[in-house]
N, C-alpha and C positions, 0 to 999 in steps of 0.2 A: 693296327699294330698288334702283333701277337704277344702273348704273355710268355716270356722266356723261362723255361724250367730246367733245373739241374736235377737229374735222377741219381740218387746215391744208394747203392745196394751191392752187397758182396757177391750175389749170384749173377753170373753172366747171362743166364737164361732170363731171370727176372728183369735185369737191366734192359734186355732186348724187348721183352714183352711189354714192360711199362712204357718204354719209348714208343712202341707201336700204338699202345692204347692212347697215350697222351697226344701223339701226332695225329691221331684219328679224331681228336676233340677240336671243335671249332675254336679258333682264336688262341690256340696253345701250340707252342713249339719247343721241343726238347733241344737245347743248345749243346748239352754235353752230358756225360755220365761219369760216375766215380765209383771205384770198388770199395772205398773205405773213407773214413773221416779225414785222414791225412791228405789223400788225393783231393777230396772235396774242398778243403780249405785253400789249396793252391788254385783250383779252378775258379772258386768264387772270386778270388782277388782279381783274376784276369778277365773272366767272362761276365761278372756282375749280373747273375740271373735275377729275375723278378721274384722267383719262388723256388723252393727246394722240396723235393720229396725225399724222405730220409727213412731208411730201414732201421728198425729198432735194434736188431742183433747183427753186429759186424765184428770181424777180427781187427786187431791192431788198435783201433780207436772206435769204440762202440757208439751206438746211436745217442746215448745220453751225453757222453763225452763230446761228441761232435756237435750236438745241439748247444751245449754250454759254450763251446768255442765260437760257434756262429753268433749266438746272442750277445757274446761279449764284444764283438767287433762290428756286427751288422744289424740292420733292422729288417732283414729279408724274412717274409713269412715262411714258416716251415710246417709241412704236413707229414706226420709220421705214418709209415706203412706198417701195420701191425697184424698180429695173428692172436688167436685165443690162447696161445701158449705163453704170451708175454704181456698179459693184461696189466700187471702191477708196474712193469717198466713203462708201459704206455701212459698210465696215470701219472707217473713221475715226470715223464716228458712234457705232459700238458701243464704241470705245475712249474716246470723249468722254463716255460715260455713258448712251447710249440703251439701254433695257432689251432691245430686240428689234427685228427687222425682218421685214417680210413682202414677198415679191416680188409686184409687180403682174402679174396675168395679162395676156397679150396682148389677150385679149377677156374682160372681166369678165362681160359678159352671157352668154357661152357657158359660163363656169366659175363662175357665180353661187354655187351651193350649195357647191362646193369652197372657193372664196375666202371666203365667209361663214363657213363652219365653221372654217377655219384662223384667220381673224382673230378670231373669237369666242373660240376656245380660247386664243389668245395674250393676249387682253385679260383673260379670266376668271382666268387663272393667277396674275395679280398681286394678285388679291383673294380667293384661295382659302385658307382656313384649313388645308386638308389639305396643300397644297404648302409652306406656310410653318411648319407645326407643328414645334415644338421637340421633339427627342427627347433623352432623357437619354443622354449619351455619356460613357463612362469616359475620363478624361483620362490621357494617356500623356506620358512624357518625350518631347520632340521627336524626338530620335534615340535611341530605346530599344535595348536589347541585341538584341532580336529583329530589328529593322530593320537594325541595323548588321551582324548576322551574315549578312544576305543580300548585303551589299556585295561581298564577294570572289567569290561565286558568281553574281552578277547577270548575266543573259544578255539581258534585254529589259525595256523599260518600255512599258506600254500606258496610254493616257489616253482617257477618254470625256467628252464635254461637250455641252451643248445651250444653252438660253436663258442668256445671260450668259457663255457660254463663250469667245467671241473675246477679250474683255478679260482674263479669267482666264488664258487660254492664253498670251497675250503675257507676263503676269507670270511664269507658271510656266516658260516656255521661256527666259526671261532668267536663270533660276536654273541652267540646265544648264551644266556646266563645259565648257570647250573641250577637255578631256581625255576627253570622253565616249568610252567604249570598247564600248558596246552600241547596238543600234538602238532607236529610240523610234517608236512607232506611235500616231497620233491619229485618232480619229473625232470630228468636230464636226458636229452636225446643221446642214446648210446646203444650199441648192439648188444645182443645177448652174450652173456659171459663176462663182460667188462664191468657191469654194475656191482657184481659181488666184490671185486677188488676195490672199486670206488667207494662202496659203503664202508669197507674196512678202513680206508684212508680217511674218510669223513669221521668215522667213529674215533680214530686216533686223534684227530684235530679238535674234536668237540669236547665239551665238558658235560654232555648228556649222551645217552645211548643213541647210536645211529644204526639202523638195520635195513637190510634189503627186504622189502615187503614180501609177505607170503599170503597166498589166497586164503581167505577166511579168517585172517588174523584179527584178533580183537584190538581195537584202537585204544591206546593208553596215553594219558597225559604225560608230558615230559619226555616223550620219545620222538625221534625223527625217523620217518619212513621214506626210503628211496624206492621208486618204481623200478622193477627189474627190466633189463633190456628186452625188447621185442614183445612186451606185454603192457597193455593199457592198465592203469590203476584207477579204480573208482571207490567211492565211499558209499556204504549202504548200511543203515541201521547199526552204527557203531563198529562195523567191521570193514576190512579192506577186501575188495574183489579184484581179481586179475583176469584178463581175458585176451584173446588173440583175434578180436575183430579186425577187419581190414584197416590198414594205415589211413590216417587222415593228414592232410598237408604233407603226405609222403613220409610220415613218421609213426612209429609205435615204439615206446609209449608216447601218447599225445598229452600235452599240457591241458588242452581244452576239456577232455573227458574228466580229468581230475578236478579242474576248476569248477565246471558245471555242477558236478555232484557235491563238491564242497559248499558251493553257494546254497544249494537246496538243503544241505544238512545244517549249516551254521549261520545262514542268513547274513545279517549285517555285522555279526561279531567275528569278522574274518579279515586278515591282512593278507593280500596277495602281492607277490613280488615277481616281476618279469626281469630276468637277467639277460645278458648278452646272448645273441644267437641269430641265425639267419632264418628268414621265412616269416610267417604270420601266425604260427601256432601260439595259442594263448590269448590272442585278441578277442575271439568270440567268447571264450571262457571268462575273460575280464569283463566283458559286457554283461554277462549274467550276474557276476559278482557285484558289479556297479549298480545294476538294477535292484539288487537285494540290499543295497546300502553298505557294502563292504568297502574297504580302503585299498586303492591300487598304487603300488610303488614301482617305479621303473628305473633301471640302471641308466645312467647318462651316457652320452655318446663318447666322451673322452675316456671313460674307463672300460668301455665295451670293446671286445675284440671285433665283433660284428654288430653294428647298431641296426639290426633288422627287426627282431621281435619287439624290443622296447619301442622302436620308432613307430611301428604300426599301431601299438596301443596309444602312444602319444598323439599320433595323427588322427585317430578316431575320437579324441577327446575323452579318453577313459582314464588317463593317468592323473592321480591326485597329487603326485609328487615325483620328481626326478632327482636322483642322487647318485653320487659316485659309489663304487663298491665299498670303499672304506666307510663312507657315511651310512650305507645300508647296514654294515656290521654294527655301527654305533646305534642305529635305530633299533635293530634287533636286540641289542644289549639292554637298552632302556625299556623296550616293550616286554621283555621276558624276565626281568629281574624282580 
């Protein structure tokens, strides 16, 4: 059974190109197209698509307005099609409930295979039993003795996220106390250009400074550092290093590189958090942290957009505790105040 997709875009050319791209994907079928949000809402009621791709900028009823209308009436996954000229709107869309976004290449024809494969993967993940499979996780007291024993010696917090991460990270970051006395490092899978806007959004939501990391930057306690899009972020001798080594797990920045260097720097005095996302990035890094005596916290299935990255960590027996995103915010509040 094919995944039925509705394409919403104000450009006739892009509607045609996107339809061709998606129909070229295994197991995906474009059942209709819409020029704007008003048309889209009428089609959704009749056609009942499984997933919607939605342009960010449209006349009459823009992407954000259309997204709000969809989410008020339906539970259909929405993937935003965005460009580097509307990063802030894309971040807003993710917070309003869009499951994911894909950056439009400058030339789809030149990057046809790459764009098709990325879009196909982002669509299929929302219908994959493997990514959403529930794993039996032993329940822990929210602030158990093992976790609280780390509080006095805590030297750093590291967080990894992918699909669904922006919304989860805003919630988590709001839990961090203004008395934060350790550095916090975040890797969110995101293309180049979008992390600058996202860092500003996190900074607005947080009670502590949030910055997009810069190469050679000295690490300071009480600051949150977000890895820039398309650059790996690692820790070395009290400073942050950024590089463009090849992608691992198909991503750059990678959670693993951050987690591994954080483990070598901070040893057992580290709290690692794996949030919603597809794939297995972060699991090998968690193993290094676990071997050094650090504490691993994973987001639970019910509050994850995609229970992929946390699931792999749990399956490998590396998770010390699984919690909802609201509980993770509460844990961060207690651990940092």
